[in-house]
Structure formats: structure tokens, C-alpha cells
PDBQT receptor file of N, H, CA, C and O in Angstrom, charges set to zero:
ATOM      1  N   MET A   1      -4.401  -3.583  -5.954  1.00  0.00    +0.000 N 
ATOM      2  CA  MET A   1      -3.619  -3.903  -4.782  1.00  0.00    +0.000 C 
ATOM      3  C   MET A   1      -2.496  -4.867  -5.159  1.00  0.00    +0.000 C 
ATOM      4  O   MET A   1      -1.361  -4.718  -4.706  1.00  0.00    +0.000 OA
ATOM      5  N   LYS A   2      -2.823  -5.858  -5.994  1.00  0.00    +0.000 N 
ATOM      6  H   LYS A   2      -3.745  -5.979  -6.362  1.00  0.00    +0.000 HD
ATOM      7  CA  LYS A   2      -1.803  -6.822  -6.412  1.00  0.00    +0.000 C 
ATOM      8  C   LYS A   2      -0.692  -6.135  -7.195  1.00  0.00    +0.000 C 
ATOM      9  O   LYS A   2       0.485  -6.457  -7.036  1.00  0.00    +0.000 OA
ATOM     10  N   GLU A   3      -1.084  -5.175  -8.051  1.00  0.00    +0.000 N 
ATOM     11  H   GLU A   3      -2.041  -4.914  -8.180  1.00  0.00    +0.000 HD
ATOM     12  CA  GLU A   3      -0.086  -4.439  -8.839  1.00  0.00    +0.000 C 
ATOM     13  C   GLU A   3       0.820  -3.610  -7.935  1.00  0.00    +0.000 C 
ATOM     14  O   GLU A   3       2.032  -3.556  -8.147  1.00  0.00    +0.000 OA
ATOM     15  N   LEU A   4       0.241  -2.971  -6.937  1.00  0.00    +0.000 N 
ATOM     16  H   LEU A   4      -0.743  -3.015  -6.765  1.00  0.00    +0.000 HD
ATOM     17  CA  LEU A   4       1.028  -2.169  -6.001  1.00  0.00    +0.000 C 
ATOM     18  C   LEU A   4       1.975  -3.061  -5.205  1.00  0.00    +0.000 C 
ATOM     19  O   LEU A   4       3.148  -2.730  -5.034  1.00  0.00    +0.000 OA
ATOM     20  N   ARG A   5       1.464  -4.192  -4.719  1.00  0.00    +0.000 N 
ATOM     21  H   ARG A   5       0.511  -4.461  -4.858  1.00  0.00    +0.000 HD
ATOM     22  CA  ARG A   5       2.309  -5.117  -3.957  1.00  0.00    +0.000 C 
ATOM     23  C   ARG A   5       3.493  -5.601  -4.807  1.00  0.00    +0.000 C 
ATOM     24  O   ARG A   5       4.621  -5.694  -4.322  1.00  0.00    +0.000 OA
ATOM     25  N   ALA A   6       3.217  -5.907  -6.082  1.00  0.00    +0.000 N 
ATOM     26  H   ALA A   6       2.300  -5.832  -6.476  1.00  0.00    +0.000 HD
ATOM     27  CA  ALA A   6       4.269  -6.375  -6.986  1.00  0.00    +0.000 C 
ATOM     28  C   ALA A   6       5.293  -5.275  -7.259  1.00  0.00    +0.000 C 
ATOM     29  O   ALA A   6       6.496  -5.536  -7.268  1.00  0.00    +0.000 OA
ATOM     30  N   ALA A   7       4.825  -4.050  -7.481  1.00  0.00    +0.000 N 
ATOM     31  H   ALA A   7       3.848  -3.837  -7.473  1.00  0.00    +0.000 HD
ATOM     32  CA  ALA A   7       5.735  -2.932  -7.737  1.00  0.00    +0.000 C 
ATOM     33  C   ALA A   7       6.609  -2.647  -6.519  1.00  0.00    +0.000 C 
ATOM     34  O   ALA A   7       7.807  -2.394  -6.648  1.00  0.00    +0.000 OA
ATOM     35  N   LEU A   8       6.005  -2.691  -5.347  1.00  0.00    +0.000 N 
ATOM     36  H   LEU A   8       5.033  -2.898  -5.242  1.00  0.00    +0.000 HD
ATOM     37  CA  LEU A   8       6.781  -2.482  -4.128  1.00  0.00    +0.000 C 
ATOM     38  C   LEU A   8       7.815  -3.592  -3.944  1.00  0.00    +0.000 C 
ATOM     39  O   LEU A   8       8.958  -3.324  -3.574  1.00  0.00    +0.000 OA
ATOM     40  N   ALA A   9       7.418  -4.820  -4.198  1.00  0.00    +0.000 N 
ATOM     41  H   ALA A   9       6.489  -5.038  -4.499  1.00  0.00    +0.000 HD
ATOM     42  CA  ALA A   9       8.343  -5.946  -4.069  1.00  0.00    +0.000 C 
ATOM     43  C   ALA A   9       9.516  -5.797  -5.033  1.00  0.00    +0.000 C 
ATOM     44  O   ALA A   9      10.653  -6.120  -4.688  1.00  0.00    +0.000 OA
ATOM     45  N   LYS A  10       9.242  -5.313  -6.227  1.00  0.00    +0.000 N 
ATOM     46  H   LYS A  10       8.319  -5.051  -6.507  1.00  0.00    +0.000 HD
ATOM     47  CA  LYS A  10      10.300  -5.104  -7.218  1.00  0.00    +0.000 C 
ATOM     48  C   LYS A  10      11.319  -4.079  -6.722  1.00  0.00    +0.000 C 
ATOM     49  O   LYS A  10      12.499  -4.142  -7.066  1.00  0.00    +0.000 OA
ATOM     50  N   ALA A  11      10.840  -3.131  -5.904  1.00  0.00    +0.000 N 
ATOM     51  H   ALA A  11       9.881  -3.080  -5.624  1.00  0.00    +0.000 HD
ATOM     52  CA  ALA A  11      11.719  -2.111  -5.323  1.00  0.00    +0.000 C 
ATOM     53  C   ALA A  11      12.307  -2.569  -3.988  1.00  0.00    +0.000 C 
ATOM     54  O   ALA A  11      13.011  -1.808  -3.324  1.00  0.00    +0.000 OA
ATOM     55  N   GLY A  12      12.016  -3.822  -3.594  1.00  0.00    +0.000 N 
ATOM     56  H   GLY A  12      11.445  -4.440  -4.134  1.00  0.00    +0.000 HD
ATOM     57  CA  GLY A  12      12.542  -4.347  -2.345  1.00  0.00    +0.000 C 
ATOM     58  C   GLY A  12      11.791  -3.864  -1.115  1.00  0.00    +0.000 C 
ATOM     59  O   GLY A  12      12.345  -3.826  -0.016  1.00  0.00    +0.000 OA
ATOM     60  N   ILE A  13      10.528  -3.494  -1.303  1.00  0.00    +0.000 N 
ATOM     61  H   ILE A  13      10.079  -3.524  -2.196  1.00  0.00    +0.000 HD
ATOM     62  CA  ILE A  13       9.727  -2.931  -0.215  1.00  0.00    +0.000 C 
ATOM     63  C   ILE A  13       8.539  -3.845   0.063  1.00  0.00    +0.000 C 
ATOM     64  O   ILE A  13       7.881  -4.323  -0.862  1.00  0.00    +0.000 OA
ATOM     65  N   SER A  14       8.275  -4.083   1.336  1.00  0.00    +0.000 N 
ATOM     66  H   SER A  14       8.810  -3.695   2.087  1.00  0.00    +0.000 HD
ATOM     67  CA  SER A  14       7.133  -4.899   1.739  1.00  0.00    +0.000 C 
ATOM     68  C   SER A  14       6.293  -4.127   2.751  1.00  0.00    +0.000 C 
ATOM     69  O   SER A  14       6.812  -3.601   3.735  1.00  0.00    +0.000 OA
ATOM     70  N   LEU A  15       4.983  -4.066   2.492  1.00  0.00    +0.000 N 
ATOM     71  H   LEU A  15       4.561  -4.493   1.692  1.00  0.00    +0.000 HD
ATOM     72  CA  LEU A  15       4.051  -3.456   3.444  1.00  0.00    +0.000 C 
ATOM     73  C   LEU A  15       3.128  -4.570   3.934  1.00  0.00    +0.000 C 
ATOM     74  O   LEU A  15       2.140  -4.886   3.272  1.00  0.00    +0.000 OA
ATOM     75  N   PRO A  16       3.439  -5.167   5.083  1.00  0.00    +0.000 N 
ATOM     76  CA  PRO A  16       2.657  -6.298   5.585  1.00  0.00    +0.000 C 
ATOM     77  C   PRO A  16       1.181  -5.991   5.805  1.00  0.00    +0.000 C 
ATOM     78  O   PRO A  16       0.346  -6.893   5.727  1.00  0.00    +0.000 OA
ATOM     79  N   SER A  17       0.846  -4.726   6.079  1.00  0.00    +0.000 N 
ATOM     80  H   SER A  17       1.524  -3.994   6.142  1.00  0.00    +0.000 HD
ATOM     81  CA  SER A  17      -0.542  -4.366   6.350  1.00  0.00    +0.000 C 
ATOM     82  C   SER A  17      -1.326  -3.977   5.106  1.00  0.00    +0.000 C 
ATOM     83  O   SER A  17      -2.493  -3.600   5.213  1.00  0.00    +0.000 OA
ATOM     84  N   LEU A  18      -0.719  -4.058   3.936  1.00  0.00    +0.000 N 
ATOM     85  H   LEU A  18       0.229  -4.364   3.850  1.00  0.00    +0.000 HD
ATOM     86  CA  LEU A  18      -1.387  -3.685   2.694  1.00  0.00    +0.000 C 
ATOM     87  C   LEU A  18      -2.631  -4.534   2.494  1.00  0.00    +0.000 C 
ATOM     88  O   LEU A  18      -2.562  -5.762   2.542  1.00  0.00    +0.000 OA
ATOM     89  N   GLY A  19      -3.773  -3.885   2.269  1.00  0.00    +0.000 N 
ATOM     90  H   GLY A  19      -3.829  -2.887   2.230  1.00  0.00    +0.000 HD
ATOM     91  CA  GLY A  19      -5.008  -4.635   2.074  1.00  0.00    +0.000 C 
ATOM     92  C   GLY A  19      -6.165  -3.722   1.710  1.00  0.00    +0.000 C 
ATOM     93  O   GLY A  19      -6.018  -2.500   1.668  1.00  0.00    +0.000 OA
ATOM     94  N   MET A  20      -7.303  -4.319   1.452  1.00  0.00    +0.000 N 
ATOM     95  H   MET A  20      -7.422  -5.311   1.486  1.00  0.00    +0.000 HD
ATOM     96  CA  MET A  20      -8.505  -3.548   1.134  1.00  0.00    +0.000 C 
ATOM     97  C   MET A  20      -9.109  -2.988   2.421  1.00  0.00    +0.000 C 
ATOM     98  O   MET A  20      -9.110  -3.647   3.460  1.00  0.00    +0.000 OA
ATOM     99  N   ASP A  21      -9.619  -1.766   2.334  1.00  0.00    +0.000 N 
ATOM    100  H   ASP A  21      -9.618  -1.230   1.490  1.00  0.00    +0.000 HD
ATOM    101  CA  ASP A  21     -10.302  -1.135   3.460  1.00  0.00    +0.000 C 
ATOM    102  C   ASP A  21     -11.739  -1.636   3.461  1.00  0.00    +0.000 C 
ATOM    103  O   ASP A  21     -12.515  -1.275   2.576  1.00  0.00    +0.000 OA
ATOM    104  N   PRO A  22     -12.111  -2.466   4.443  1.00  0.00    +0.000 N 
ATOM    105  CA  PRO A  22     -13.449  -3.060   4.430  1.00  0.00    +0.000 C 
ATOM    106  C   PRO A  22     -14.582  -2.039   4.542  1.00  0.00    +0.000 C 
ATOM    107  O   PRO A  22     -15.671  -2.280   4.021  1.00  0.00    +0.000 OA
ATOM    108  N   VAL A  23     -14.354  -0.918   5.199  1.00  0.00    +0.000 N 
ATOM    109  H   VAL A  23     -13.469  -0.722   5.621  1.00  0.00    +0.000 HD
ATOM    110  CA  VAL A  23     -15.398   0.094   5.346  1.00  0.00    +0.000 C 
ATOM    111  C   VAL A  23     -15.758   0.685   3.980  1.00  0.00    +0.000 C 
ATOM    112  O   VAL A  23     -16.929   0.947   3.706  1.00  0.00    +0.000 OA
ATOM    113  N   SER A  24     -14.762   0.893   3.132  1.00  0.00    +0.000 N 
ATOM    114  H   SER A  24     -13.810   0.680   3.355  1.00  0.00    +0.000 HD
ATOM    115  CA  SER A  24     -15.025   1.475   1.816  1.00  0.00    +0.000 C 
ATOM    116  C   SER A  24     -15.810   0.518   0.923  1.00  0.00    +0.000 C 
ATOM    117  O   SER A  24     -16.451   0.952  -0.034  1.00  0.00    +0.000 OA
ATOM    118  N   LEU A  25     -15.767  -0.763   1.223  1.00  0.00    +0.000 N 
ATOM    119  H   LEU A  25     -15.246  -1.115   2.001  1.00  0.00    +0.000 HD
ATOM    120  CA  LEU A  25     -16.510  -1.753   0.442  1.00  0.00    +0.000 C 
ATOM    121  C   LEU A  25     -17.936  -1.925   0.957  1.00  0.00    +0.000 C 
ATOM    122  O   LEU A  25     -18.783  -2.469   0.249  1.00  0.00    +0.000 OA
ATOM    123  N   ALA A  26     -18.212  -1.472   2.174  1.00  0.00    +0.000 N 
ATOM    124  H   ALA A  26     -17.523  -1.030   2.749  1.00  0.00    +0.000 HD
ATOM    125  CA  ALA A  26     -19.515  -1.678   2.802  1.00  0.00    +0.000 C 
ATOM    126  C   ALA A  26     -20.530  -0.585   2.464  1.00  0.00    +0.000 C 
ATOM    127  O   ALA A  26     -21.694  -0.674   2.855  1.00  0.00    +0.000 OA
ATOM    128  N   ARG A  27     -20.096   0.427   1.749  1.00  0.00    +0.000 N 
ATOM    129  H   ARG A  27     -19.150   0.499   1.431  1.00  0.00    +0.000 HD
ATOM    130  CA  ARG A  27     -21.005   1.518   1.390  1.00  0.00    +0.000 C 
ATOM    131  C   ARG A  27     -22.084   1.030   0.428  1.00  0.00    +0.000 C 
ATOM    132  O   ARG A  27     -21.925   0.003  -0.231  1.00  0.00    +0.000 OA
ATOM    133  N   GLU A  28     -23.170   1.772   0.355  1.00  0.00    +0.000 N 
ATOM    134  H   GLU A  28     -23.299   2.607   0.890  1.00  0.00    +0.000 HD
ATOM    135  CA  GLU A  28     -24.236   1.444  -0.593  1.00  0.00    +0.000 C 
ATOM    136  C   GLU A  28     -23.693   1.447  -2.017  1.00  0.00    +0.000 C 
ATOM    137  O   GLU A  28     -24.004   0.560  -2.812  1.00  0.00    +0.000 OA
ATOM    138  N   ALA A  29     -22.887   2.442  -2.330  1.00  0.00    +0.000 N 
ATOM    139  H   ALA A  29     -22.633   3.163  -1.685  1.00  0.00    +0.000 HD
ATOM    140  CA  ALA A  29     -22.186   2.492  -3.625  1.00  0.00    +0.000 C 
ATOM    141  C   ALA A  29     -20.700   2.311  -3.306  1.00  0.00    +0.000 C 
ATOM    142  O   ALA A  29     -20.011   3.288  -3.011  1.00  0.00    +0.000 OA
ATOM    143  N   PRO A  30     -20.198   1.067  -3.363  1.00  0.00    +0.000 N 
ATOM    144  CA  PRO A  30     -18.812   0.799  -2.978  1.00  0.00    +0.000 C 
ATOM    145  C   PRO A  30     -17.802   1.692  -3.698  1.00  0.00    +0.000 C 
ATOM    146  O   PRO A  30     -17.902   1.945  -4.898  1.00  0.00    +0.000 OA
ATOM    147  N   CYS A  31     -16.850   2.147  -2.938  1.00  0.00    +0.000 N 
ATOM    148  H   CYS A  31     -16.768   1.942  -1.963  1.00  0.00    +0.000 HD
ATOM    149  CA  CYS A  31     -15.751   2.960  -3.455  1.00  0.00    +0.000 C 
ATOM    150  C   CYS A  31     -14.483   2.378  -2.841  1.00  0.00    +0.000 C 
ATOM    151  O   CYS A  31     -13.967   2.921  -1.864  1.00  0.00    +0.000 OA
ATOM    152  N   PRO A  32     -13.970   1.273  -3.404  1.00  0.00    +0.000 N 
ATOM    153  CA  PRO A  32     -12.847   0.564  -2.793  1.00  0.00    +0.000 C 
ATOM    154  C   PRO A  32     -11.620   1.450  -2.567  1.00  0.00    +0.000 C 
ATOM    155  O   PRO A  32     -11.184   2.177  -3.460  1.00  0.00    +0.000 OA
ATOM    156  N   LEU A  33     -11.084   1.371  -1.367  1.00  0.00    +0.000 N 
ATOM    157  H   LEU A  33     -11.438   0.781  -0.642  1.00  0.00    +0.000 HD
ATOM    158  CA  LEU A  33      -9.851   2.052  -1.018  1.00  0.00    +0.000 C 
ATOM    159  C   LEU A  33      -8.834   1.007  -0.578  1.00  0.00    +0.000 C 
ATOM    160  O   LEU A  33      -9.189  -0.022  -0.003  1.00  0.00    +0.000 OA
ATOM    161  N   ILE A  34      -7.580   1.284  -0.853  1.00  0.00    +0.000 N 
ATOM    162  H   ILE A  34      -7.291   2.120  -1.320  1.00  0.00    +0.000 HD
ATOM    163  CA  ILE A  34      -6.505   0.390  -0.422  1.00  0.00    +0.000 C 
ATOM    164  C   ILE A  34      -5.870   0.968   0.826  1.00  0.00    +0.000 C 
ATOM    165  O   ILE A  34      -5.447   2.123   0.847  1.00  0.00    +0.000 OA
ATOM    166  N   GLU A  35      -5.808   0.157   1.858  1.00  0.00    +0.000 N 
ATOM    167  H   GLU A  35      -6.152  -0.781   1.842  1.00  0.00    +0.000 HD
ATOM    168  CA  GLU A  35      -5.188   0.533   3.128  1.00  0.00    +0.000 C 
ATOM    169  C   GLU A  35      -3.706   0.182   3.041  1.00  0.00    +0.000 C 
ATOM    170  O   GLU A  35      -3.347  -0.983   2.872  1.00  0.00    +0.000 OA
ATOM    171  N   LEU A  36      -2.848   1.196   3.159  1.00  0.00    +0.000 N 
ATOM    172  H   LEU A  36      -3.140   2.143   3.297  1.00  0.00    +0.000 HD
ATOM    173  CA  LEU A  36      -1.413   0.946   3.087  1.00  0.00    +0.000 C 
ATOM    174  C   LEU A  36      -0.855   0.480   4.426  1.00  0.00    +0.000 C 
ATOM    175  O   LEU A  36       0.143  -0.238   4.469  1.00  0.00    +0.000 OA
ATOM    176  N   GLY A  37      -1.487   0.880   5.503  1.00  0.00    +0.000 N 
ATOM    177  H   GLY A  37      -2.298   1.464   5.469  1.00  0.00    +0.000 HD
ATOM    178  CA  GLY A  37      -1.041   0.438   6.820  1.00  0.00    +0.000 C 
ATOM    179  C   GLY A  37       0.168   1.201   7.314  1.00  0.00    +0.000 C 
ATOM    180  O   GLY A  37       0.601   2.183   6.711  1.00  0.00    +0.000 OA
ATOM    181  N   ARG A  38       0.701   0.730   8.420  1.00  0.00    +0.000 N 
ATOM    182  H   ARG A  38       0.350  -0.068   8.910  1.00  0.00    +0.000 HD
ATOM    183  CA  ARG A  38       1.860   1.372   9.041  1.00  0.00    +0.000 C 
ATOM    184  C   ARG A  38       3.130   0.715   8.537  1.00  0.00    +0.000 C 
ATOM    185  O   ARG A  38       3.124  -0.430   8.087  1.00  0.00    +0.000 OA
ATOM    186  N   CYS A  39       4.234   1.475   8.623  1.00  0.00    +0.000 N 
ATOM    187  H   CYS A  39       4.239   2.406   8.989  1.00  0.00    +0.000 HD
ATOM    188  CA  CYS A  39       5.524   0.923   8.226  1.00  0.00    +0.000 C 
ATOM    189  C   CYS A  39       6.619   1.564   9.071  1.00  0.00    +0.000 C 
ATOM    190  O   CYS A  39       6.402   2.578   9.735  1.00  0.00    +0.000 OA
ATOM    191  N   SER A  40       7.771   0.965   9.033  1.00  0.00    +0.000 N 
ATOM    192  H   SER A  40       7.947   0.141   8.494  1.00  0.00    +0.000 HD
ATOM    193  CA  SER A  40       8.911   1.498   9.782  1.00  0.00    +0.000 C 
ATOM    194  C   SER A  40       9.452   2.747   9.091  1.00  0.00    +0.000 C 
ATOM    195  O   SER A  40       9.128   3.023   7.936  1.00  0.00    +0.000 OA
ATOM    196  N   VAL A  41      10.270   3.489   9.808  1.00  0.00    +0.000 N 
ATOM    197  H   VAL A  41      10.533   3.265  10.746  1.00  0.00    +0.000 HD
ATOM    198  CA  VAL A  41      10.901   4.681   9.244  1.00  0.00    +0.000 C 
ATOM    199  C   VAL A  41      11.762   4.282   8.048  1.00  0.00    +0.000 C 
ATOM    200  O   VAL A  41      11.769   4.979   7.033  1.00  0.00    +0.000 OA
ATOM    201  N   GLU A  42      12.471   3.195   8.154  1.00  0.00    +0.000 N 
ATOM    202  H   GLU A  42      12.465   2.629   8.978  1.00  0.00    +0.000 HD
ATOM    203  CA  GLU A  42      13.319   2.738   7.045  1.00  0.00    +0.000 C 
ATOM    204  C   GLU A  42      12.481   2.418   5.809  1.00  0.00    +0.000 C 
ATOM    205  O   GLU A  42      12.865   2.771   4.694  1.00  0.00    +0.000 OA
ATOM    206  N   THR A  43      11.357   1.762   5.994  1.00  0.00    +0.000 N 
ATOM    207  H   THR A  43      11.045   1.475   6.900  1.00  0.00    +0.000 HD
ATOM    208  CA  THR A  43      10.493   1.449   4.858  1.00  0.00    +0.000 C 
ATOM    209  C   THR A  43       9.948   2.730   4.242  1.00  0.00    +0.000 C 
ATOM    210  O   THR A  43       9.874   2.841   3.019  1.00  0.00    +0.000 OA
ATOM    211  N   ALA A  44       9.567   3.690   5.064  1.00  0.00    +0.000 N 
ATOM    212  H   ALA A  44       9.626   3.599   6.058  1.00  0.00    +0.000 HD
ATOM    213  CA  ALA A  44       9.088   4.982   4.555  1.00  0.00    +0.000 C 
ATOM    214  C   ALA A  44      10.166   5.671   3.726  1.00  0.00    +0.000 C 
ATOM    215  O   ALA A  44       9.868   6.267   2.691  1.00  0.00    +0.000 OA
ATOM    216  N   ARG A  45      11.397   5.594   4.168  1.00  0.00    +0.000 N 
ATOM    217  H   ARG A  45      11.639   5.110   5.009  1.00  0.00    +0.000 HD
ATOM    218  CA  ARG A  45      12.508   6.183   3.406  1.00  0.00    +0.000 C 
ATOM    219  C   ARG A  45      12.681   5.476   2.065  1.00  0.00    +0.000 C 
ATOM    220  O   ARG A  45      12.935   6.120   1.047  1.00  0.00    +0.000 OA
ATOM    221  N   ARG A  46      12.545   4.161   2.069  1.00  0.00    +0.000 N 
ATOM    222  H   ARG A  46      12.338   3.638   2.896  1.00  0.00    +0.000 HD
ATOM    223  CA  ARG A  46      12.696   3.398   0.819  1.00  0.00    +0.000 C 
ATOM    224  C   ARG A  46      11.571   3.728  -0.160  1.00  0.00    +0.000 C 
ATOM    225  O   ARG A  46      11.795   3.813  -1.368  1.00  0.00    +0.000 OA
ATOM    226  N   ILE A  47      10.364   3.914   0.365  1.00  0.00    +0.000 N 
ATOM    227  H   ILE A  47      10.182   3.845   1.346  1.00  0.00    +0.000 HD
ATOM    228  CA  ILE A  47       9.248   4.298  -0.487  1.00  0.00    +0.000 C 
ATOM    229  C   ILE A  47       9.508   5.688  -1.080  1.00  0.00    +0.000 C 
ATOM    230  O   ILE A  47       9.317   5.901  -2.278  1.00  0.00    +0.000 OA
ATOM    231  N   ALA A  48       9.941   6.624  -0.242  1.00  0.00    +0.000 N 
ATOM    232  H   ALA A  48      10.096   6.451   0.731  1.00  0.00    +0.000 HD
ATOM    233  CA  ALA A  48      10.229   7.981  -0.719  1.00  0.00    +0.000 C 
ATOM    234  C   ALA A  48      11.294   7.953  -1.795  1.00  0.00    +0.000 C 
ATOM    235  O   ALA A  48      11.168   8.648  -2.803  1.00  0.00    +0.000 OA
ATOM    236  N   ALA A  49      12.334   7.168  -1.605  1.00  0.00    +0.000 N 
ATOM    237  H   ALA A  49      12.436   6.603  -0.786  1.00  0.00    +0.000 HD
ATOM    238  CA  ALA A  49      13.410   7.095  -2.597  1.00  0.00    +0.000 C 
ATOM    239  C   ALA A  49      12.889   6.496  -3.915  1.00  0.00    +0.000 C 
ATOM    240  O   ALA A  49      13.276   6.947  -4.993  1.00  0.00    +0.000 OA
ATOM    241  N   ALA A  50      12.025   5.494  -3.830  1.00  0.00    +0.000 N 
ATOM    242  H   ALA A  50      11.711   5.127  -2.954  1.00  0.00    +0.000 HD
ATOM    243  CA  ALA A  50      11.476   4.865  -5.025  1.00  0.00    +0.000 C 
ATOM    244  C   ALA A  50      10.577   5.833  -5.794  1.00  0.00    +0.000 C 
ATOM    245  O   ALA A  50      10.580   5.853  -7.025  1.00  0.00    +0.000 OA
ATOM    246  N   VAL A  51       9.811   6.630  -5.057  1.00  0.00    +0.000 N 
ATOM    247  H   VAL A  51       9.808   6.613  -4.057  1.00  0.00    +0.000 HD
ATOM    248  CA  VAL A  51       8.900   7.580  -5.694  1.00  0.00    +0.000 C 
ATOM    249  C   VAL A  51       9.688   8.729  -6.342  1.00  0.00    +0.000 C 
ATOM    250  O   VAL A  51       9.283   9.257  -7.378  1.00  0.00    +0.000 OA
ATOM    251  N   MET A  52      10.786   9.101  -5.742  1.00  0.00    +0.000 N 
ATOM    252  H   MET A  52      11.115   8.672  -4.900  1.00  0.00    +0.000 HD
ATOM    253  CA  MET A  52      11.595  10.226  -6.256  1.00  0.00    +0.000 C 
ATOM    254  C   MET A  52      12.351   9.875  -7.521  1.00  0.00    +0.000 C 
ATOM    255  O   MET A  52      12.834  10.773  -8.211  1.00  0.00    +0.000 OA
ATOM    256  N   ARG A  53      12.469   8.610  -7.845  1.00  0.00    +0.000 N 
ATOM    257  H   ARG A  53      12.077   7.880  -7.284  1.00  0.00    +0.000 HD
ATOM    258  CA  ARG A  53      13.232   8.220  -9.044  1.00  0.00    +0.000 C 
ATOM    259  C   ARG A  53      12.565   8.713 -10.292  1.00  0.00    +0.000 C 
ATOM    260  O   ARG A  53      13.064   8.479 -11.392  1.00  0.00    +0.000 OA
TER     261      ARG A  53
């Protein structure tokens, strides 16, 4: 999660809701998932542009 947050910041992108999904950690055999959360249309466009590079 820290690596993703840093990479996004380097691209000028911030996802305020970025965090660990607590349900995925509560399983008998934890399988951690990262919750990306919601973002604005502009942020989604910036993410798409960064991924397309």
C-alpha cells in the first residue's frame, strides 16, 4: 500500500480512501486486499493516463 501511495504521489495522484480492506484481514487465512476507494472523474483520468504510459 505504501509503495502504491508513493507511486501515485510521484504521478501527482492522491487517493484519500486508499487503505487496507479490514474484511480481507479478518478471514481465518488472511488474504490482504487494498481498498482503492472512490475518486473523482479527473483523478480517474489521471490514473488512466499514468497506466497508459
